[in-house]
C-alpha positions as CSV (number, residue, x, y, z in Angstrom):
1,M,-76.2,-103.0,154.6
2,V,-75.9,-99.6,153.0
3,V,-78.5,-100.5,150.4
4,R,-80.9,-101.7,153.1
5,K,-80.6,-98.4,155.0
6,A,-81.2,-96.5,151.7
7,V,-84.3,-98.5,151.0
8,E,-85.7,-98.1,154.5
9,S,-85.1,-94.3,154.4
10,L,-86.9,-94.1,151.0
11,K,-89.9,-96.0,152.4
12,A,-90.3,-93.4,155.0
13,R,-90.4,-90.5,152.5
14,P,-93.3,-89.2,150.5
15,H,-94.4,-90.7,147.2
16,D,-92.9,-87.9,145.1
17,E,-89.4,-88.3,146.6
18,R,-89.5,-92.0,146.1
19,H,-90.6,-91.5,142.5
20,A,-87.8,-89.1,141.9
21,A,-85.3,-91.5,143.4
22,A,-86.6,-94.3,141.1
23,V,-86.3,-92.1,138.0
24,F,-82.8,-91.0,139.0
25,S,-81.7,-94.6,139.5
26,A,-83.2,-95.7,136.2
27,L,-81.5,-93.0,134.4
28,L,-78.2,-93.8,136.1
29,V,-78.5,-97.5,135.0
30,M,-79.3,-96.5,131.4
31,A,-76.3,-94.1,131.4
32,V,-74.0,-96.9,132.6
33,L,-75.3,-99.3,130.0
34,L,-74.9,-96.7,127.2
35,V,-71.3,-95.9,128.2
36,A,-70.5,-99.6,128.2
37,W,-72.1,-100.1,124.8
38,V,-70.2,-97.2,123.4
39,V,-66.9,-98.5,124.7
40,F,-67.5,-102.0,123.3
41,F,-68.7,-100.6,120.0
42,L,-65.7,-98.4,119.5
43,K,-63.3,-101.3,120.5
44,S,-64.8,-103.3,117.7
45,F,-63.3,-100.8,115.2
46,Q,-59.8,-101.4,116.6
47,T,-59.9,-105.1,116.0
48,A,-58.5,-106.3,112.6
49,P,-60.7,-108.2,110.2
50,P,-60.3,-112.0,110.2
51,D,-57.6,-113.6,108.0
52,D,-60.2,-115.1,105.7
53,F,-61.9,-111.7,105.1
54,P,-61.5,-110.9,101.3
55,N,-59.7,-107.8,100.3
56,V,-62.0,-105.9,98.0
57,G,-60.5,-105.0,94.6
58,T,-57.4,-107.2,94.8
59,T,-58.8,-110.3,93.2
60,E,-60.0,-108.6,90.0
61,T,-58.1,-109.0,86.8
62,P,-57.5,-106.2,84.4
63,A,-60.0,-107.7,82.0
64,Q,-62.7,-107.6,84.8
65,N,-61.8,-104.0,85.5
66,A,-62.1,-103.1,81.9
67,S,-65.4,-104.9,81.6
68,A,-66.8,-103.1,84.6
69,A,-65.6,-99.7,83.3
70,A,-67.3,-100.4,79.9
71,A,-70.5,-101.3,81.6
72,V,-70.4,-98.1,83.7
73,N,-69.7,-96.0,80.6
74,A,-72.6,-97.7,78.7
75,I,-75.0,-96.9,81.6
76,I,-73.8,-93.3,81.7
77,H,-74.1,-92.9,77.9
78,S,-77.6,-94.4,77.8
79,T,-78.7,-92.2,80.7
80,V,-77.3,-89.0,79.1
81,T,-78.8,-89.7,75.7
82,S,-82.2,-91.1,76.7
83,N,-85.5,-89.4,76.3
84,I,-87.1,-90.9,79.3
85,G,-89.5,-88.4,80.8
86,A,-89.6,-86.2,77.7
87,Q,-93.1,-85.3,76.5
88,S,-94.1,-84.8,72.9
89,P,-96.2,-81.7,72.0
90,A,-99.2,-83.9,71.5
91,D,-98.9,-85.3,75.1
92,V,-98.6,-81.8,76.5
93,E,-101.6,-80.5,74.6
94,A,-103.7,-83.5,75.6
95,T,-102.9,-83.3,79.3
96,S,-102.7,-79.5,79.6
97,V,-105.4,-77.8,81.7
98,D,-104.1,-74.3,81.2
99,T,-105.3,-72.8,77.9
100,A,-102.9,-69.8,77.9
101,P,-100.3,-69.8,75.2
102,Y,-96.7,-70.7,76.1
103,I,-94.4,-67.6,76.3
104,P,-90.7,-68.5,76.6
105,S,-88.7,-66.9,79.3
106,S,-86.3,-64.2,78.2
107,A,-83.8,-64.9,80.9
108,P,-80.5,-66.2,79.6
109,T,-79.5,-69.7,80.4
110,A,-76.2,-70.5,81.9
111,T,-74.0,-72.9,79.9
112,P,-70.6,-74.3,80.9
113,K,-67.6,-72.8,79.0
114,D,-66.3,-76.2,78.1
115,G,-69.5,-77.6,76.6
116,S,-72.4,-79.4,78.2
117,V,-72.2,-81.4,81.4
118,A,-72.4,-84.6,79.4
119,D,-69.4,-83.6,77.4
120,Q,-67.4,-82.8,80.5
121,L,-68.5,-86.2,82.1
122,Q,-67.4,-88.0,78.9
123,K,-64.0,-86.3,78.9
124,A,-63.5,-87.2,82.6
125,L,-64.4,-90.9,81.8
126,D,-62.1,-91.0,78.8
127,Q,-59.0,-89.9,80.8
């Protein structure tokens, strides 16, 4: 009954007011749906995982952990000591467009007190 009266009163109004009422009602419906989605989404974080869900890290043996650590160390070592991306002087001369001579910068370079970053990383991995 109330909805029927509201619809009848909107039919009697100008087009702009009917359009504004339609936009407001659409936004209201979208807001209600968004709030409901947020509530259900956040409730899903409160539920515990199922019993058959594997616990990550508890099934590995010490040998598997050592093997994984060795693989990571090998990747880090090969990355630190590789020459990927380095150019030889012949490559630079062949691809260089600028004919001006190279003048090195006189600005001092900052170096860590305890050696290079690779040394610090290796020390951290060894601990």
